[in-house]
N, C-alpha and C positions, 0 to 999 in steps of 0.2 A: 220863778226860775232862779235857782241858786248858782253860785260860781262853780260848784262841783259839776253841775250838769253842763255848763258851758265849757269847762275844762275837758270833759269827756268828749263833747262835740268837737272841740278843736283838735283833740288827739286823734280822733277818727279821720278827720279831714287831712291832717298831717300825714297819717299813715297811708291814706288813699293817694295823696300826691306822690309820696315816695314810691309806692307800688307802681303807679302809672309811669313814673320816670324809668323804672326798670323795664316795664313791659313795652314801653314805646320808644326805648332808647333815647330818653330825654325829649320826648315829644315828636320824634321824627318818623315813627312808624304808626300805621293805622292799626286798629283793633278789630277783631271779629266779635260777634256777640258771644261766642264761646269764651273768648279771652276775658270779656267783661264779667261773665258768670263765674269765672274761676276765682274772682276776688273773694267771694263768700267763703271759699274753702281755704283761703290763704291769709286771712287776717285774724288777729286775736280777739276781735270784738264780736265776731259772729254776725256781721251785718253784710248785706248785699250792697253793690255799688249802683245798681239800676235794676228795674224790672221791665221786661219786654212790653207789657200792656200799658205802661205808664210813661207819659212824657216828663212828668215831674215826680221825683222819688225822694222819700225821706224814711230812713229806718225809724222804728219806734223809739229807740233810745236817744234819738237826736232831736235837736230843738228846731231845726229848719232844714230846708231842702239840701240834700247832699249832691244831687245831680239832676240834670235835665238832658233830654235828647230830642233830636229831630230826625226825620227821614229825608233822604235825598230826593230831589225832584227827578223826573225822568232825565237821563243823561242828554245833554244838549251839545251839539258839535260845532255850533257857530258862534259861541260867546263864552264868557267866563261862567263857571259853575255858580248857580244861584241856589240857595237852600230855602226850604219851606219857610223859615223864619228870618230870611234876609241876610245877604252877604254883609259882613261888617263894613261900615263906612267910618273912617276916622276912629277906629277902635271900638265903636258901639254897634252892637247887634240888637235886633228886635226879636222877641220871643212871644208868640201869641199865647194869651191866657187860655186855660181850658174852659171851653164854653159850658160844660155841664158839670164841672167839679170844682166848686169854690173852695173845698177843703184843700185840694192840691195847690190851687192858686195861693191860698193862705200860707203855704209852706215857703213859697217864693217871696211873698210879702214879708215873712218873718226873716228870711235871709237878708232882705233889704234893710229891715229895721235893725238887725244885729250886726250888719256888715260882715256876714259870714261868706267866705269864699266857697265856691262849689265847682263841680266838674260839668262841663258842657260837652256832651257827646254829639257831635255834629255829623250826620250821615253824609257820606261822600259817594257811595255807590251801594248797591244792594249788599247788606251784610257787613259793610265796612264803615267804621266810625273813626273820626279824628277826635281825640280828647284834648279839650282846651281848658286849662286850669292854671292857676286859680282864676275863676270868672266871678265877677261881682255883679249883683243886681244893684243898679245905681239909680233907677227911676221907674216910674209907671206912667204910661200914656193912657189915661182913662178913656179918651175919645176913640182911640184905636184898639183898646184892649191889649196893649203891648207892654211887656216888661222890657226895660232897657238894660242891656248887659254890657259891662266893660270887659272886653276881651283883649285889651291892649297890655295889661299887666304893667302898671307903672309904679310898683313899689320902689321905695328907696331901700337898697340892700341893707339889712340890719335893723330896719324899723319893725316894730311889732304890729300885728294885725289887731285892730281894735274891734273886739266882738261884743262890746256893750257894757263892760264893767270896769272901765278905766278907774284908777290907774293901774290895776292889776291885770292888764290886758294879756291874753295868751298869745305867745309868739309862735306863729307857724314858721318852721325852719326856713331861712332865707336861701337855702341851697336851690329852691325851686325858682327863685326870682330871675336869675340871670338867663336861664333857659327860656323863660317865657318872653323876656324882653327881646331876645334874639329871634323867636320863632312865631310871633304874632304876625303872620304874613301870609298872603294868599299862596305863596310858593309852597308852603307846607301842604296846603290842600291839593295843589297841582301835583306834587310828588306822590301823595297818597293815592290820588285817583288814577294816575298813570301807572304806578306800580301794581295797583289792583287790576287794571285792565290787561296788563301783561303777565299776570299770575306771578308777580315778584320774580321775574326772570329777565336777564339781559336780552334784548332783541338780537344782538350780534352773536353772543357766545353761549347763551342760556344759563349763565351763572345765576344761582338761586339765593345767594346770601343777601338778605335785605339790607344789612348794614353796609354792603359794598355796592349798592345800586343807587343810581340817581334818576331823576326825570329830566331828560335833555329836551330843550326847546328845539323845534325844527326852525321856526322863525324866532330869533332871540327876542326876549321881552324888551330889550333895549331898542329893537327895531319895530316895536309895536306888536310883537307876537302875543297871541292870547294864551292865557293859562287854561287851555282847553285840552281835553284828552287827544283830539285829533291834530294838535300841534305839539305832541309830545312823543318821545321814545324812551322806553326804559332801557338804561344802559349801565353796565358796570363802570366804575370810576375811570378805568384806563380808556375804555372806548368812548366814554363821554368826553374826556379830555382830548382824545384824538379827534373827535367830531368837532368840538369847539375850536380846535387849533387848525382845522382844515387839513389834518393829516389823513383823515378818513372822511369820505363822503358817501351819501346815499342817493342813488338815482331814482327817478320817478317809478321805475319798475321794482323798487325796493331791493336793488342789488348794491353790494358794498364795493367801494372803490378806494384804493390806497394810492396816495400821492406817489408819483414816479420815483422821486429821489429817495423816498422811504423804501420802495420796493427794491431799489438797487443797493441799498445800504446793507452792510454785513455786520451783524451783531449777534447777541446771544439768542437763546430759545424764546424769550419773551417776545422779541421783535418778530422772529420767524413764525411762531405759532399764534401769538396774540394779535398781530396786525397783518403781516404779509400773507399769512395763510388764509385770510378771509377775502382776499382779492377776488372779485367776480362772483362771490357767493351771494345767495339771497339771504335776507334777514331770516333768522331761525325762528323768531317768535313775533307774531302779530296778533292783536286782539281778534276774537272771533266775530263780534259784530263789526261789519265793515265800516259803520259810521264812526267807530272808535279808532280806526286805523289812520295813520298820518295822511292828511289831505295831499293829494298828488301835486296840486299847484303849489302848496307850501314846500313840499319836498323838492320840486323842480327849481323853485326860486333859491332855495338854500344850496342846491347842487350847483347852480350857476356861480354862486359865491365860491364854492369849493374849486370849480374849474378855473376860475380867475386867479386863484391863489397859486396854482402850479399845474403843469400838465398831469393828467391822470395816467395810470398804468395801462 
């Protein structure tokens, strides 16, 4: 394998990371399978990013695996989301080797040998994936048949990625590193799964712009709240901020309440329509499966906190 082959390999990976940055808004948005398929039509190398039937994927022109993917487990409402190949612990995830395809397993072994960064498409719900990149294969547990993946992204900004032919290592652009250091966190998974459950709409006002939406915790994570869909509400940024500040509360019947002093305040149209106008209304959007809707005991506990903050309207 010559340096030219490795340079092409690295160029494709760099292009893929840049493309994913644009598509996922720097790693903050989930991808559909159709989004992933679009890569093959939008890159100058004529390669795909993944194939539906394959958990491990390598284009013919590349030296090692470009991507891996997992399917989500059945949604669970009583604990953190766990994936087929294991929730990352201390930045390390486990990925099961393919039981019947040693060729595909070999592509991951090659990525380990060459220290090639790849994309990990982790299923979060049916048809929705979170792209984690750059992911490195850092080991192999032969007893369990598991590849060990570093999903923590601990590059030093500006350092080259050693892909096996030092000292002329190919440098994958470091513009990707800062984003990954900031986003290797289960809260990214939480946001993606909650927004998917709510159809990328604010539960209060139905705003559909994903870049303006957050996943609000009902029970805050600082109070032991779980990163589970039934402890979440999709909210636009203003309603999320109002909810966190106890300006707005949600009662166990899923009705919206605005703090009395805010109701009595006189200000511009944003206050009048964005907050005061929602007083007493029901949430406009809730997930169709009831098990994904906010647990009423969680909502009640959080509403008690809101009522303690100030009288309601």
